[in-house]
C-alpha positions in Angstrom: 0.0 0.0 0.0 1.2 3.5 -0.8 1.6 5.8 2.1 -0.6 8.9 1.6 2.3 11.1 2.5 3.9 10.0 -0.8 0.8 10.4 -2.9 0.6 13.5 -5.0 -3.0 14.6 -5.3 -4.3 15.0 -8.9 -4.7 18.6 -10.0 -8.2 19.9 -9.1 -8.8 22.9 -11.3 -10.4 25.8 -9.6 -10.2 24.1 -6.2 -6.9 23.3 -4.6 -3.4 24.4 -5.5 -0.8 21.7 -6.2 1.5 23.7 -3.9 -0.5 22.2 -1.0 0.7 18.7 -1.7 2.6 16.9 1.1 1.6 19.0 4.1 2.6 17.7 7.5 5.6 15.5 8.2 6.9 13.2 5.5 9.7 10.8 6.5 12.7 11.2 4.2 16.2 9.6 4.3 18.0 10.9 7.3 15.0 12.6 9.0 11.7 14.2 8.0 10.2 17.1 6.1 7.6 19.4 7.6 5.3 21.5 5.5 2.8 24.0 7.0 0.4 26.3 5.2 -0.2 29.8 6.5 -1.0 32.5 4.0 -0.7 35.4 6.4 2.3 34.4 8.5 5.6 36.3 8.7 7.5 33.4 10.4 7.0 29.7 11.2 9.2 27.7 13.5 9.6 24.0 14.3 9.8 23.3 18.0 11.3 20.0 19.3 10.7 18.6 22.8 12.5 16.3 25.1 11.4 12.7 24.9 10.4 12.6 28.5 9.6 16.2 29.4 7.2 17.6 26.9 7.6 21.2 28.3 11.3 21.2 27.8 12.2 22.6 24.3 15.5 21.0 23.0 15.6 22.6 19.6 14.0 25.1 17.3 14.3 25.4 13.5 12.8 28.1 11.2 10.7 27.0 8.3 11.4 28.7 4.9 8.6 30.2 2.9 8.5 28.2 -0.4 5.6 29.9 -2.1 1.8 29.7 -2.1 1.7 30.2 1.7 3.6 27.0 2.3 6.5 26.9 4.8 8.9 24.0 4.8 11.9 22.6 6.7 13.8 19.3 6.4 15.4 18.2 9.6 17.2 15.1 11.0 15.3 15.8 14.2 12.0 14.8 12.6 12.3 11.0 13.3 9.6 8.6 14.4 8.7 9.1 18.1 9.7 12.7 18.2 7.3 15.2 19.8 7.1 18.6 18.2 5.0 21.8 17.8 4.9 24.7 15.5 5.1 28.5 16.3 3.6 31.0 13.9 4.0 34.8 13.9 2.3 37.3 11.7 0.7 40.7 11.6 -2.2 41.7 13.9 -5.5 42.9 12.6 -9.1 41.9 12.2 -9.3 38.1 11.9 -5.7 37.4 12.7 -4.8 35.7 16.0 -1.1 35.2 15.8 0.9 34.7 19.0 4.5 33.6 18.5 4.6 32.2 22.0 1.8 29.7 21.4 2.9 26.1 20.8 0.5 24.8 18.1 -0.4 21.4 16.8 0.5 20.5 13.2 -3.0 20.1 11.5 -1.6 17.1 9.6 0.0 15.3 12.6 -0.7 11.5 12.7 0.0 11.3 16.4 -0.8 13.3 19.6 0.7 13.2 23.1 -0.9 14.8 26.1 1.0 17.2 28.3 -0.2 18.6 31.5 -3.9 19.1 32.1 -5.0 20.4 28.7 -1.9 20.6 26.5 -1.0 18.5 23.5 2.1 17.9 21.4 2.3 16.6 17.8 4.2 13.3 17.3 6.0 11.8 14.3 4.7 8.3 13.7 6.0 5.6 11.4 2.6 4.4 10.3 3.7 1.1 8.8 1.4 -1.9 9.2 1.0 -5.4 7.8 -2.5 -5.9 6.4 -1.7 -9.5 5.7 -3.9 -9.4 2.6 -7.0 -8.1 4.3 -9.1 -6.0 1.9 -12.2 -3.8 2.0 -15.5 -5.8 1.8 -17.0 -3.3 -0.6 -20.6 -4.1 0.4 -23.0 -2.9 -2.4 -25.3 -0.2 -1.2 -28.5 -2.2 -1.8 -27.2 -4.8 0.7 -25.8 -2.3 3.2 -27.2 -2.3 6.7 -25.6 0.4 8.8 -25.1 -0.2 12.6 -24.4 3.2 14.3 -22.6 2.9 17.6 -20.1 4.4 20.0 -16.6 2.8 20.0 -16.4 2.6 23.8 -20.0 2.1 24.6 -20.4 -1.0 22.3 -18.0 -3.3 24.2 -17.5 -1.6 27.6 -20.0 -3.9 29.4 -19.7 -7.0 27.2 -19.0 -9.9 29.6 -17.2 -12.0 26.9 -14.7 -9.2 26.0 -11.7 -9.4 28.3 -11.6 -6.5 30.8 -8.4 -4.9 29.4 -10.1 -4.7 25.9 -13.5 -3.4 26.9 -14.3 0.0 25.4 -11.3 -0.1 23.1 -10.4 -0.4 19.4 -9.3 -4.0 20.1 -12.4 -4.7 22.0 -14.7 -3.7 19.1 -12.9 -6.3 16.9 -13.0 -9.0 19.6 -14.7 -12.3 18.4 -17.6 -11.7 20.8 -18.4 -8.4 19.2 -17.9 -9.7 15.6 -20.2 -12.6 16.4 -22.9 -10.2 17.5 -22.6 -8.1 14.3 -22.7 -11.1 12.1 -25.4 -12.9 13.9 -27.6 -9.8 13.8 -27.0 -9.4 10.1 -25.6 -5.9 9.8 -22.9 -5.2 7.3 -21.3 -1.8 8.2 -20.3 -0.5 11.6 -20.6 3.3 11.7 -18.6 4.7 14.6 -19.3 8.0 16.4 -16.2 10.3 16.1 -12.9 8.6 16.6 -10.7 11.5 15.5 -8.8 12.9 18.5 -11.2 15.1 20.4 -11.4 16.9 23.8 -14.0 18.0 26.3 -15.2 21.5 26.5 -14.3 23.4 29.7 -18.0 24.1 30.6 -18.6 20.3 30.8 -15.6 19.7 32.9 -16.9 22.3 35.3 -20.1 20.2 35.8 -18.1 17.0 36.2 -19.2 15.8 32.8 -17.3 14.8 29.6 -17.8 15.0 25.9 -18.7 11.3 25.3 -19.9 11.5 21.7 -16.7 13.2 20.5 -18.1 15.9 18.2 -15.3 18.3 19.2 -12.3 17.5 17.0 -8.8 18.4 18.1 -7.2 17.0 14.9 -8.4 15.3 11.7 -5.7 12.7 11.3 -5.1 11.1 14.7 -7.2 8.4 16.3 -8.6 9.2 19.7 -6.0 7.7 22.1 -8.4 7.2 25.0 -10.1 4.4 23.0 -6.9 2.4 22.7 -5.9 -0.2 25.3 -3.8 0.9 28.2 -0.8 -1.0 26.8 -1.0 0.8 23.5 -1.4 4.2 25.2 1.7 3.5 27.3 3.7 2.6 24.1 2.6 5.8 22.4 1.0 7.1 19.2 2.4 4.5 16.9 0.9 1.7 19.0 -2.5 3.5 19.2 -2.5 3.8 15.4 -1.5 0.1 15.0 -4.4 -0.9 17.3 -6.8 1.1 15.2 -5.6 -0.5 12.0 -5.7 -3.9 13.7 -9.4 -3.3 14.5 -10.1 -2.4 10.8 -8.2 -5.5 9.6 -10.1 -7.9 11.8 -13.5 -6.4 11.0 -12.6 -6.6 7.3 -11.6 -10.2 7.6 -15.1 -10.9 9.0 -16.7 -9.1 6.0 -17.7 -6.0 8.0 -17.2 -2.5 6.9 -16.0 0.4 9.0 -17.6 3.8 8.5 -16.4 6.9 10.4 -18.6 9.7 11.6 -16.3 12.7 10.8 -16.6 16.2 12.2 -15.0 18.6 9.7 -17.5 21.4 10.1 -15.9 22.8 13.3 -13.0 22.2 15.7 -12.4 22.2 19.4 -11.0 25.7 19.3 -14.6 26.9 19.9 -15.6 30.5 19.5 -13.4 33.6 19.8 -11.8 33.4 23.3 -11.6 29.7 23.1 -8.4 27.6 22.9 -5.7 28.5 20.4 -4.4 25.0 19.8 -3.9 24.8 16.0 -5.7 26.4 13.1 -6.6 29.6 15.0 -2.9 30.3 15.6 -1.8 29.3 12.2 -4.1 31.3 10.0 -7.4 32.1 11.7 -8.9 34.1 8.9 -8.2 31.4 6.3 -9.5 28.5 8.3 -12.7 29.9 10.0 -15.7 31.6 8.6 -15.9 35.2 9.8 -17.1 38.7 9.0 -14.9 41.5 7.9 -14.3 42.6 11.5 -13.2 39.1 12.6 -16.4 38.1 14.3 -17.1 34.4 13.6 -19.9 33.2 11.4 -21.1 30.1 13.3 -23.4 27.8 11.3 -22.7 24.8 13.4 -23.8 25.9 16.9 -20.3 25.0 18.2 -18.6 28.4 18.2 -16.7 28.2 14.9 -17.2 26.9 11.3 -14.5 25.6 9.1 -14.3 27.8 6.0 -14.1 25.3 3.2 -14.4 28.0 0.6 -10.6 28.5 1.1 -8.1 26.2 -0.5 -6.3 25.4 2.7 -9.3 24.4 4.7 -10.8 22.4 1.8 -7.5 20.6 1.2 -7.2 19.8 4.9 -10.6 17.9 4.8 -9.8 16.1 1.5 -6.3 15.0 2.6 -7.8 13.7 5.9 -10.4 11.7 4.0 -7.7 10.3 1.7 -5.5 9.3 4.6 -8.3 7.4 6.5 -9.6 5.7 3.3 -6.1 4.7 2.0 -3.7 4.3 4.8 -6.2 3.2 7.5 -8.5 1.4 5.0 -11.9 2.6 6.3 -14.8 2.0 4.1 -16.9 5.2 4.3 -17.6 8.4 6.1 -20.7 10.0 7.6 -20.2 13.8 7.4 -21.5 15.6 10.4 -23.4 18.8 9.5 -22.3 18.3 5.9 -24.2 21.4 4.7 -21.4 23.5 6.4 -18.8 21.8 4.1 -20.8 22.9 1.0 -21.1 26.6 1.8 -19.3 29.0 -0.5 -17.4 32.2 0.1 -20.8 33.9 0.6 -21.6 31.2 3.2 -24.4 29.8 1.0 -24.8 26.1 0.4 -24.4 24.8 -3.1 -24.3 21.1 -4.1 -21.7 22.0 -6.7 -19.3 23.2 -4.1 -15.7 22.4 -5.2 -15.0 20.4 -2.0 -18.1 18.3 -2.4 -17.2 17.6 -6.1 -13.6 16.8 -5.2 -14.8 14.3 -2.6 -16.8 12.5 -5.3 -14.2 12.7 -8.0 -10.9 12.0 -6.1 -9.6 8.6 -7.2 -8.4 7.8 -3.7 -12.1 7.9 -2.5 -13.6 5.8 -5.3 -15.9 3.2 -3.9 -15.9 4.8 -0.4 -19.3 5.3 1.0 -20.2 9.0 1.4 -23.1 9.8 3.7 -24.1 13.4 4.4 -25.9 14.7 7.4 -27.6 17.2 5.1 -28.1 20.1 7.4 -26.5 22.6 9.8 -28.0 25.4 11.9 -27.2 28.3 9.6 -29.5 30.1 7.2 -30.5 27.8 4.4 -29.0 24.9 6.3 -31.7 22.3 5.9 -30.7 20.5 2.6 -32.2 17.0 2.7 -32.3 15.8 -0.9 -30.1 18.6 -2.0 -26.8 16.8 -2.3 -25.7 15.5 -5.7 -25.6 12.1 -7.3 -22.9 10.0 -5.6 -23.9 11.1 -2.1 -26.2 9.3 0.3 -28.0 11.4 2.9 -29.6 10.9 6.3 -33.3 11.0 5.6 -34.9 13.0 8.4 -38.1 13.2 6.5 -38.3 9.4 6.6 -37.7 9.5 10.4 -40.3 12.1 11.1 -43.0 10.5 8.9 -42.5 7.0 10.3 -42.5 8.2 13.9 -45.7 10.2 13.2 -47.5 7.3 11.6 -46.8 4.8 14.4 -46.6 7.1 17.4 -47.8 10.7 17.4 -50.7 10.0 15.0 -51.9 7.2 17.3 -51.6 9.5 20.3 -53.6 12.1 18.4 -56.3 9.5 17.5 -56.7 8.5 21.1 -57.5 12.0 22.1 -59.5 13.1 18.9 -61.1 9.8 17.9 -59.6 10.1 14.4 -56.2 10.2 12.9 -54.7 13.5 11.7 -53.6 12.2 8.2 -53.9 9.3 5.9 -51.4 6.7 4.7 -50.0 8.5 1.7 -47.0 10.2 3.2 -46.0 7.0 5.0 -46.2 5.0 1.8 -43.9 7.5 0.0 -41.3 6.9 2.7 -41.8 3.1 2.6 -41.2 3.1 -1.2 -37.9 5.1 -1.1 -38.8 8.8 -0.7 -39.1 9.5 -4.4 -40.4 13.0 -3.6 -37.0 13.8 -1.8 -34.4 12.2 -4.0 -34.5 12.8 -7.8 -34.9 9.9 -10.2 -31.2 9.8 -11.1 -30.2 9.2 -7.5 -32.7 6.5 -6.7 -33.9 5.1 -3.3 -30.3 4.3 -2.1 -29.6 8.0 -1.8 -31.6 7.9 1.4 -30.2 6.5 4.6 -33.4 5.6 6.5 -33.4 5.8 10.3 -35.9 5.9 13.2 -33.4 6.7 15.9 -29.7 7.8 16.0 -27.1 8.6 18.6 -28.9 11.9 19.3 -32.5 11.8 20.4 -34.5 9.1 22.1 -33.5 5.4 21.9 -36.1 3.2 20.3 -37.4 2.1 23.7 -37.5 5.6 25.0 -39.3 6.7 21.9 -42.3 4.5 22.9 -42.0 5.2 26.6 -41.7 9.0 27.0 -43.7 12.0 25.8 -41.0 14.5 26.8 -37.3 14.6 27.3 -35.7 14.1 30.8 -32.2 15.6 30.4 -31.8 17.0 33.9 -28.5 15.2 34.4 -26.9 17.2 31.5 -26.4 20.3 33.7 -28.5 22.6 31.5 -31.8 22.6 33.4 -33.4 20.3 30.8 -33.1 23.0 28.1 -30.8 21.0 25.8 -32.0 18.3 23.4 -34.9 18.4 21.0 -38.4 19.3 22.3 -40.2 17.8 19.3 -39.6 14.1 19.4 -42.8 12.6 17.8 -42.8 10.1 20.6 -45.6 8.5 22.5 -45.5 6.9 26.0 -48.7 4.9 25.4 -50.3 5.9 28.7 -47.5 6.2 31.3 -44.4 8.3 31.4 -41.3 6.1 31.6 -41.2 2.8 33.6 -44.5 1.1 34.3 -45.8 -2.2 35.6 -48.9 -2.0 33.4 -48.7 -5.1 31.2 -51.1 -3.7 28.6 -49.0 -0.6 28.1 -45.8 -2.7 28.0 -47.3 -5.0 25.3 -48.4 -2.0 23.2 -44.9 -0.5 23.5 -43.3 -3.7 22.4 -45.6 -3.9 19.3 -44.8 -0.3 18.5 -41.1 -1.0 18.5 -41.7 -4.0 16.2 -43.7 -1.7 13.9 -40.9 0.9 13.8 -38.2 -1.7 13.2 -40.3 -3.6 10.6 -40.8 -0.4 8.7 -37.1 0.5 8.8 -35.9 -2.8 7.7 -38.5 -3.5 5.0 -38.4 0.0 3.4 -36.6 0.9 0.1 -33.4 2.7 0.9 -30.4 2.0 3.1 -31.4 1.2 6.7 -29.4 2.5 9.7 -30.0 0.7 13.0 -28.8 2.4 16.2 -26.8 0.1 18.5 -28.8 -1.3 21.3 -32.2 -0.7 19.6 -32.2 -4.4 18.7 -32.7 -5.2 22.3 -34.5 -2.0 23.4 -31.8 -0.1 25.2 -32.9 2.8 27.4 -31.3 6.1 28.4 -34.1 6.7 30.9 -35.6 9.5 28.8 -32.4 11.4 28.1 -32.5 12.4 24.4 -29.2 14.2 24.4 -26.8 12.0 26.4 -23.7 13.4 24.7 -22.0 14.2 28.0 -22.5 10.9 29.9 -19.7 8.4 29.7 -21.4 5.9 32.0 -23.7 3.0 32.4 -26.4 5.3 31.0 -24.9 5.2 27.6 -22.8 1.9 27.5 -24.7 -1.0 26.0 -25.9 -3.6 28.5 -25.6 -7.2 27.4 -27.9 -8.6 30.1 -31.4 -8.9 28.6 -34.8 -10.0 29.7 -36.7 -12.6 27.6 -38.8 -9.9 25.9 -35.6 -8.2 24.8 -34.2 -11.4 23.4 -37.5 -11.8 21.5 -37.1 -8.3 20.0 -33.5 -9.2 19.0 -34.9 -12.2 17.2 -37.3 -10.0 15.3 -34.5 -7.7 14.1 -32.4 -10.7 13.1 -35.4 -12.3 11.2 -36.2 -9.0 9.5 -32.6 -8.6 8.3 -32.6 -12.1 6.9 -35.9 -11.3 5.0 -34.3 -8.2 3.6 -31.3 -10.2 2.4 -33.4 -12.9 0.9 -36.0 -10.7 -0.9 -34.4 -8.3 -3.5 -37.8 -6.7 -4.1 -37.3 -4.9 -0.7 -34.1 -3.3 -1.7 -34.3 -1.7 -5.2 -31.5 0.4 -6.5 -33.6 2.6 -8.8 -37.1 4.0 -9.0 -39.3 2.3 -11.5 -40.8 4.3 -14.3 -44.5 3.9 -15.0 -45.1 1.6 -17.9 -41.3 1.0 -18.5 -38.9 -1.8 -17.7 -36.3 -0.4 -15.3 -33.5 -2.7 -14.3 -32.7 -2.9 -10.6 -36.0 -1.3 -9.7 -39.0 -2.8 -8.0 -42.4 -2.4 -9.6 -44.8 -1.3 -6.9 -48.5 -1.7 -6.7 -50.8 -0.4 -3.9 -54.1 -1.9 -2.7 -56.6 -1.0 0.0 -58.0 -3.3 2.7 -60.5 -4.7 0.3 -57.9 -5.8 -2.1 -58.7 -3.1 -4.6 -56.3 -0.7 -6.2 -55.8 2.4 -4.0 -58.0 5.3 -5.1 -56.8 8.9 -5.0 -58.9 9.9 -2.0 -57.8 6.9 0.1 -54.2 8.2 0.2 -55.2 11.3 2.1 -58.3 10.2 4.0 -57.5 10.0 7.8 -60.2 7.4 8.2 -58.3 5.0 5.9 -54.9 4.0 7.2 -54.6 0.5 5.9 -52.5 -0.4 2.9 -51.2 -3.4 1.0 -47.9 -2.7 -0.7 -46.7 -5.1 -3.4 -43.1 -4.9 -4.7 -41.7 -7.0 -7.5 -38.1 -7.0 -8.5 -36.9 -7.3 -12.1 -35.6 -10.7 -13.2 -32.1 -9.5 -13.9 -31.8 -8.2 -10.3 -31.0 -11.5 -8.4 -33.9 -13.2 -10.0 -37.6 -12.4 -9.9 -39.0 -11.8 -6.4 -42.4 -10.4 -5.2 -43.6 -9.6 -1.7 -46.7 -8.1 -0.2 -46.6 -5.9 3.0 -49.7 -5.1 4.9 -49.7 -2.0 7.0 -52.5 -1.0 9.4 -52.2 2.3 11.2 -55.1 2.5 13.6 -55.7 0.7 17.0 -58.9 -1.0 15.8 -58.4 -4.5 14.3 -59.4 -4.9 10.6 -60.1 -7.6 8.1 -57.9 -7.3 5.0 -58.7 -9.1 1.7 -55.6 -10.3 -0.2 -55.6 -8.9 -3.7 -56.0 -10.8 -6.9 -52.7 -10.3 -8.8 -51.8 -11.8 -12.2 -49.4 -14.8 -11.7 -49.9 -15.0 -7.9 -51.6 -18.2 -6.6 -50.7 -17.9 -3.0 -49.3 -15.6 -0.3 -46.9 -17.1 2.2 -46.7 -15.3 5.6 -43.1 -14.4 6.5 -43.4 -12.0 9.5 -46.0 -10.2 11.7 -45.3 -7.4 14.1 -48.3 -8.6 16.2 -46.3 -11.7 17.3 -44.1 -11.5 20.3 -41.9 -14.2 18.9 -41.1 -13.8 15.1 -41.6 -17.5 14.1 -45.1 -17.8 15.4 -47.0 -17.0 12.1 -44.5 -17.8 9.4 -44.9 -20.1 6.4 -48.7 -20.0 6.6 -50.2 -19.9 3.0 -53.2 -17.9 2.0 -55.0 -17.7 -1.3 -55.8 -14.5 -3.3 -59.2 -13.1 -2.1 -58.7 -14.7 1.4 -59.3 -12.5 4.4 -56.5 -11.9 6.9 -57.3 -10.4 10.3 -54.9 -7.7 11.3 -54.7 -6.5 14.9 -54.7 -2.8 15.6 -51.4 -1.0 14.6 -49.6 -3.9 13.0 -47.7 -5.0 9.9 -47.5 -8.3 8.1 -45.2 -9.5 5.3 -45.9 -12.2 2.7 -44.1 -13.7 -0.2 -46.3 -13.6 -3.3 -45.9 -16.7 -5.4 
């Protein structure tokens, strides 16, 4: 494998200057070469520290300006294991924050070492690793099932993972964890941020920590606290080897690794925050700001990376290339991706040079690119607005599905009628064609019901309101609109009727997620109904509240069996996972032809889609023969709490419907493989789903 330090990026006209190639430290015969970009600096120095005392400076060397804002030095002191910093000086003025006394991190450093309470030093790493033939699984998008989890929280409490490995990179790749992923049926492990990050001072003052990690210190270095104690003791090279070892073992098991990357802002916060790297190197070039130097914050985190500048855009692109090539990760989920697509006028455009470069760069070919398509700035909500080649978190799907199974049911209990019909829900079930243009198809949408932020699945059906008092913000933080429904009691209850209804609601939500067209994302722990006791913003809790429990009651094991069964059905029935939208009256390869029937087995009429009194639907999807062979399924959906009799439709070529799954069953195998004839009546309990194979 070619080290990314030696790869010269292809010219990107109108975007990034070739002069920005090779930034950071590159090992050369007899030492190393350091290149730093600062367009406004007057002087840049390399600072070398003692191996044991990271506050003791042993040498300094000036960098020479070689053009294009790039400063460079080649030194025998830059050898693997050396700890270093940079000092930058320049003119004062609006937007500039130079301080020649500040010891700054190299933005491209591959290793970090902590010094004192809140200080850091860059470290030169060797980076070599034997992949022993392990390669990326390259799971096709139509077969991709994303499992979003926290690196530490996934294995921290697992009884079969050795204590020294729990909550670490090595722990995630332990056979016990790999067995869980494979047994469940997911394909791609999406990790919350693992770039080096730090905790904000305000959280430390409350005795809390930044658990999620959306506060990046550096874009090239794995978070050392997630490595084993032995690796941390050995230093940055060992931490990086452990991370690569995790990727290697997961790849050998056929599992992909997707990283949640936070390029929209950094841990330097707002003006007055830390000056640890970019702010001291060239504040005006790296952060969005007004003419007087005031920050333009479209992230809600104090600063916003200004990707309209070559240096900031190149920093992001080079980081992606490093993780995709040298560390062999399979994909990226871009936090607040709308920020990355804002131009010099701070307006989002899907044709932003950085977004195009991410799609076009050969080093990122085949890498999954998933946008969180919004930020908090003006014009920041952009779901459906990214170009072909991107997948996007589909918040419209999340909201409509929650409404259908939860808040609409809550409304109907109080108003004796549902607020809307089944039309909007059906659109989401079929791939959100009203959100993603035809050329992109249903796989442009990453469907989800829950994510790391917000209620867990169990809490979604157990709480009407958030309970975030432990976050130190008087319950002001976290979303107030959750589209949740507690089904008659807030939080824990002994009422078996309420508990049974909650369990069925979870099965309806999971069934919808895993049987919909699009790419499903399952949040870790939802497969066995994890709870955070009503906290819908547990970003600051590194504790039993957020670590997955592996001790489960029988009903939780039953729910796990449902998820496992649904994922098998999704694999076995290509009609459920089309790659394209079908065109009416045309043969469209890799698409599923969809037909819609009402509870009487008749084709859905126009008024039935919007009539709140009619929330029952039969959805038939048939794959094209060249797409893994011909396959046809029928899904019944019933969205009111009254039971209903449903007549199976009469479809050309179908002689029987074989039951495959029902959300009304506590155990998934109870009603499978029962055959029904066209025209036969099936009794559906209130708020339930049922899947059939049409043969």
